[in-house]
C-alpha positions as MATLAB code, in Angstrom:
seq = 'MIAFVFPGQGSQSPGMGKDLAENFPVARQIFEEANDALGFDLAKLCFNGPEEDLKLTANTQPAILTVSVAALRVVEQETGLAAAYAAGHSLGEYSALVCSGALQFADAVRTVRQRGTFMQEAVPVGVGAMAAVMGLDSDVLAAVCAEAAQGDVVSPANFNSPGQVVIAGHTGAVERAMELARQRGAKRALPLPVSAPFHCSLMAPAGERLREVLDGIRVSAMKPPVVSNVEAAPNEDHGRVRELLVTQVSAPVRWEESVARMAELGVDRFVEIGPGKVLSGLIKRIAKGCAAQSVEDTSGLKAL';
ca = [
     -13.558   21.892    9.179;
     -11.809   18.688    7.668;
      -8.197   17.663    7.095;
      -6.949   15.033    4.918;
      -4.123   12.761    6.233;
      -1.975   10.299    4.848;
      -0.189    7.435    6.391;
       3.644    6.643    6.317;
       5.802    3.444    6.084;
       4.869    0.474    8.080;
       0.977    0.742    7.018;
       2.151   -1.473    4.006;
       0.453   -4.890    3.326;
       0.157   -7.083    0.381;
      -3.753   -6.695   -1.269;
      -3.735   -2.736   -0.420;
      -5.188   -0.746   -3.150;
      -6.628   -4.233   -4.988;
     -10.491   -3.258   -3.941;
     -10.219    0.523   -5.130;
      -8.509   -0.710   -8.398;
     -10.946   -3.405   -8.909;
     -14.077   -0.675   -8.494;
     -12.924    2.778   -9.643;
     -11.354    3.366  -13.238;
      -9.718    6.787  -11.162;
      -8.101    4.428   -8.875;
      -6.878    2.178  -11.535;
      -5.383    4.843  -13.643;
      -3.224    5.665  -10.850;
      -1.785    2.555  -10.559;
      -1.100    2.316  -14.361;
       0.598    6.107  -13.863;
       2.766    4.610  -11.372;
       3.576    1.514  -13.637;
       4.540    3.847  -16.415;
       6.741    6.256  -13.975;
       8.726    3.767  -12.388;
       8.986    1.449  -15.098;
       7.919   -1.917  -13.324;
       4.486   -3.488  -12.190;
       4.184   -1.525   -8.784;
       0.114   -2.837   -8.841;
       1.094   -6.167   -8.854;
       3.453   -5.912   -6.136;
       0.966   -3.794   -3.739;
      -1.935   -6.240   -4.928;
       0.172   -9.718   -4.426;
       3.172   -8.908   -2.465;
       5.389  -10.981   -1.495;
       5.323   -8.919    2.065;
       9.380   -9.303    1.750;
       9.563   -7.176   -1.346;
       6.896   -5.069   -0.149;
       8.590   -4.364    3.111;
      11.967   -2.849    1.373;
      12.146    0.939    1.658;
      12.582    1.502   -1.985;
       9.463   -0.886   -2.834;
       7.416    0.644    0.313;
       7.787    4.262   -0.291;
       6.405    4.372   -4.119;
       3.487    1.567   -3.118;
       2.115    3.538    0.011;
       2.055    6.597   -1.977;
       0.273    5.128   -4.979;
      -2.396    3.525   -2.765;
      -3.032    6.870   -1.023;
      -3.169    8.949   -3.570;
      -5.654    6.181   -5.344;
      -7.794    6.658   -2.418;
      -7.761   10.134   -2.641;
      -8.804   10.496   -6.110;
     -11.871    8.252   -4.954;
     -12.680   10.133   -2.262;
     -12.770   13.595   -4.227;
     -14.877   11.903   -6.877;
     -17.187    9.875   -5.054;
     -17.970   12.018   -1.980;
     -16.995   15.785   -3.062;
     -15.377   16.296    0.462;
     -12.830   19.133    0.301;
     -10.059   19.535    2.855;
      -8.694   22.703    4.773;
      -5.584   21.479    5.503;
      -3.639   18.102    4.383;
      -0.745   16.552    6.148;
       1.248   12.917    6.342;
       3.385   11.225    8.210;
       6.798   10.938    7.003;
       6.550    9.727    3.429;
       2.844   10.664    3.878;
       3.683   14.460    3.186;
       4.314   13.421   -0.107;
       1.283   12.432   -0.754;
      -0.234   15.075    0.960;
       1.513   17.418   -1.141;
       0.232   15.668   -4.118;
      -3.600   16.206   -2.674;
      -2.719   20.133   -2.652;
      -1.352   20.481   -6.192;
       2.283   21.106   -5.309;
       3.630   17.581   -6.679;
       2.673   16.188   -9.743;
       1.985   12.229   -8.990;
       4.345   10.913  -11.673;
       6.843   12.961  -10.245;
       6.377   12.152   -6.475;
       6.302    8.394   -6.996;
       9.488    8.790   -8.745;
      10.963   11.160   -6.263;
       9.846    8.920   -3.198;
      11.086    5.828   -4.946;
      14.871    7.254   -5.094;
      14.217    8.676   -1.401;
      13.383    5.129   -0.428;
      16.983    3.951   -1.929;
      18.835    7.048   -0.585;
      17.791    6.777    2.860;
      18.233    2.913    2.784;
      21.739    3.012    1.431;
      22.740    6.011    3.957;
      23.497    3.351    6.693;
      24.547    0.067    6.171;
      22.090   -2.491    7.337;
      22.858   -3.295   11.240;
      24.278   -0.268   11.680;
      21.385    1.623   12.811;
      18.045    0.870   14.246;
      14.686    2.369   15.693;
      12.761    1.688   18.715;
       9.356    2.562   20.024;
       9.356    4.057   23.784;
       5.817    4.665   25.541;
       5.045    6.307   28.592;
       8.050    8.787   28.866;
       8.081   12.462   28.764;
       9.591   13.716   25.748;
      12.191   15.921   27.780;
      13.160   13.050   29.609;
      13.498   11.000   27.059;
      15.846   13.810   25.113;
      17.927   13.388   28.060;
      17.838    9.681   27.900;
      19.395   10.348   24.296;
      21.619   12.493   25.249;
      23.031   10.105   27.941;
      22.967    6.840   25.877;
      24.853    8.447   22.804;
      28.388    8.119   24.072;
      30.042    9.404   21.287;
      27.590    7.934   18.750;
      23.830    9.304   17.338;
      20.412    8.560   18.714;
      17.792   10.914   19.225;
      14.100   11.503   19.098;
      12.735   10.839   15.483;
       8.988   10.727   15.739;
       6.893   12.245   18.248;
       3.486   10.290   17.463;
       1.187   10.794   19.840;
       1.297   11.680   23.925;
       3.567    9.433   25.507;
       4.628    7.591   22.058;
       7.846    8.793   20.854;
      10.064    6.477   18.353;
      14.176    7.232   18.614;
      16.708    6.370   15.868;
      20.100    6.377   15.737;
      23.433    3.753   15.738;
      22.343    0.441   17.069;
      24.153    0.217   20.292;
      23.174    3.771   21.170;
      19.735    2.784   20.686;
      19.992   -0.664   22.814;
      21.401    1.745   25.569;
      18.599    4.254   25.320;
      15.981    1.883   25.472;
      17.378    0.448   28.690;
      17.820    3.677   30.185;
      14.433    4.422   29.153;
      13.031    1.515   30.900;
      15.494    2.465   34.059;
      13.725    6.042   34.079;
      10.159    4.883   34.269;
       9.001    4.231   30.532;
       6.101    1.654   30.263;
       7.683    0.055   27.456;
      10.570    0.480   25.003;
      10.648   -1.827   22.314;
      13.275   -2.266   18.732;
      11.083   -1.657   15.263;
      11.664   -3.700   12.424;
      12.630   -0.766   10.277;
      15.707   -1.631    7.944;
      16.943    2.010    8.532;
      17.426    4.723   11.520;
      15.005    6.884    9.710;
      14.906   10.877   10.883;
      18.003   11.279   12.760;
      21.376   12.813   11.737;
      22.613    9.852   10.052;
      20.315   10.384    7.283;
      21.854   13.881    6.504;
      23.521   12.306    3.393;
      20.192   11.052    1.799;
      19.058   14.361    2.332;
      21.548   16.065    0.098;
      20.976   13.143   -2.724;
      17.414   13.751   -2.189;
      18.034   17.695   -2.948;
      18.924   17.241   -6.466;
      15.740   15.167   -7.470;
      13.786   17.373   -6.030;
      15.648   20.480   -7.516;
      14.841   18.907  -11.121;
      10.899   18.591  -10.317;
       8.163   21.651  -10.572;
       6.271   22.681   -7.652;
       3.388   24.546   -8.250;
       1.179   26.365   -6.027;
      -0.762   24.781   -3.282;
      -4.057   24.448   -2.073;
      -4.768   23.308    0.498;
      -1.580   24.255    2.776;
       0.240   21.312    3.635;
       1.069   21.268    7.712;
       4.608   20.154    7.225;
       6.449   17.359    9.545;
       9.493   19.720    9.981;
       7.759   22.821   11.551;
       4.555   21.215   12.515;
       2.786   24.440   10.877;
       0.674   25.210    7.672;
       2.913   25.817    4.692;
       1.298   27.487    1.575;
       4.246   28.643   -0.118;
       5.569   26.373   -2.821;
       8.735   27.794   -2.863;
       9.590   26.298    0.524;
       8.636   22.932   -0.464;
      11.827   21.722   -1.535;
      13.780   22.499    1.622;
      11.225   21.267    4.441;
      11.289   17.691    2.128;
      15.265   17.762    2.180;
      15.378   18.757    6.040;
      12.263   16.524    6.930;
      14.812   12.948    5.757;
      16.890   13.939    9.074;
      14.416   15.706   11.204;
      12.252   14.383   13.812;
       8.376   14.083   12.558;
       6.263   16.450   14.743;
       3.025   14.280   14.252;
       1.543   15.218   17.845;
       1.905   18.782   17.311;
       1.194   18.687   13.844;
      -2.271   17.485   14.724;
      -2.562   19.733   17.760;
      -2.105   22.620   15.263;
      -4.632   21.511   13.022;
      -6.924   21.179   15.657;
      -6.246   24.585   16.890;
      -6.912   26.007   13.968;
     -10.544   24.403   13.664;
     -10.282   21.064   12.252;
     -12.417   18.457   13.796;
     -12.702   15.904   11.335;
      -9.615   14.048   10.375;
      -9.955   11.482    6.993;
      -6.865    9.141    6.793;
      -6.556    8.168    3.130;
      -4.507    5.203    2.146;
      -3.504    2.010    3.542;
      -4.160    1.355    7.646;
      -5.230    2.980    9.968;
      -2.169    3.904   12.625;
      -3.178    7.567   11.948;
      -6.394    7.580   12.994;
      -5.575    5.894   16.216;
      -2.941    8.319   16.735;
      -5.240   11.275   16.018;
      -7.768    9.792   18.316;
      -5.276   10.297   21.461;
      -4.139   13.575   20.360;
      -7.439   15.602   19.534;
     -10.070   13.618   21.705;
     -12.874   15.828   20.582;
     -12.175   15.449   16.808;
     -13.737   12.640   14.606;
     -10.954   10.322   12.765;
     -12.092    7.966    9.903;
      -9.691    5.987    7.933;
     -10.238    5.086    4.067;
      -8.494    2.395    2.422;
     -11.166    0.279    0.269;
     -14.797    0.587   -0.541;
     -16.002   -0.022    2.988;
     -14.228    2.413    4.170;
     -15.400    5.090    1.670;
     -19.090    3.816    2.227;
     -18.559    4.779    6.042;
     -17.259    8.362    4.799;
];
């Protein structure tokens, strides 16, 4: 049984998607659709950078979504593979929803462009931070965050794989939590190069602004089911999609549980579709008996 999984922010790099667009008209068409939907040349930004512009959240989110959907259309056309489940890491959940038919691509790309803007504007630059903590039990890390908060916000934001959790919140609280985590036995605690503290309560205003955008787009019946970040469980009810996406902005990404759940349901092959190989690496640590492959260009496609 196959699951298609889609990467989130951090997987971007200049040049992404170029190989697919040059070799497959179906991929080129997705880039053209994105350019039309957004009113600027997103394809040029993906293919050529500059990296500084590609790293801006309002650009990164539509760029990764577009490359992921372009790769998905090529996989569908060239391999005939069909997924029993789809899932995505944070932003990647939108790619999964396009895969399932719940969202039209043009609606999704416009929505994530605004999502990126809202998330960036929710917290002034420098006020919030994120950090990766390695080698500490989730329960211990939750206690560390509670102790480090001191009236500020800091909490687990991404449960990525066994022993790898990302925390987010106010900069000072994140720094205190990193220090405490090291004292409690974490192997490593490193600040992440991000522009905002995603997936914590500081993002709640971004979620409310996103709700207004989502209320204006159509959500259709879905197949395959999408394993949501919020619940780490398959959802087939398209009527719940908007609420799950609003909550997702300020709730932790339960990636480790999501992958484990799909494996429990019988998935033995994960195909990561889109830029980078981040999720494949995590899946190999979470579901050790399962195959994990990635497709971001023609060589990945051939390996399938």
